[in-house]
Phi, psi and omega in degrees: 000140178268127178252122177227153178290137174210169186296339178292346180270352180290139180259348184088008174247100188307321181294315180289319178301317180296320179291318177301315180298319179295322178294320175299316180299318179295319178295322178293315178298320177299316179301315180297314182291326180293332178294340178279355180056227187300330180296337181262008188305309182298318180293320178301314180297320178295317179297316179297320176301312181296315181299317181295314179296312182297318180297317178301315179297318180296315182296324176296318179297316178299320181296330176298328181281341184244023184302332183275342184251093186293324180295315178296321180298316180296315181293324176296319180300322177297314179296318179299314182298319180295319178301314180292325176297322180294321177299317179295321180295320176301315181303312182296313182292322180296320179300327182271356177089015179269072189291321180297316178298322179298317180294323178294318178295321177301318177296321177298322179294318175300312181299317180299313179302312182300310181294318180300314180293311186294331185247302185289305184293320179294323175293318179301312182295324178297320179289321179296318181290336178287330185287000000 
């Protein structure tokens, strides 16, 4: 399945929407570079560095919005940690030449982002706006 950013993913929070869109862009760029296999190695590592740093910053910003809901905060942290583990796993597998597995993990990251935004974040924003 192809995952692309579209307006249905917007939450109405410009800072978070911009970060989500950038994360989608980084995942897409990662996908393109991984198709180059070993020729894309340096670029893949740079994208992963950026994605990991950017994701951590984004997750911190999201947590500021959910400070009052500890259960949601805990479940989000599990998802965040898994997302970052997948980025690290791609780095390790790509280094070893397991390109197909890397692309599958990249697709899992896209799927997680899509589901996370469509279900968790949209529910979160609805609750935040009620307060």
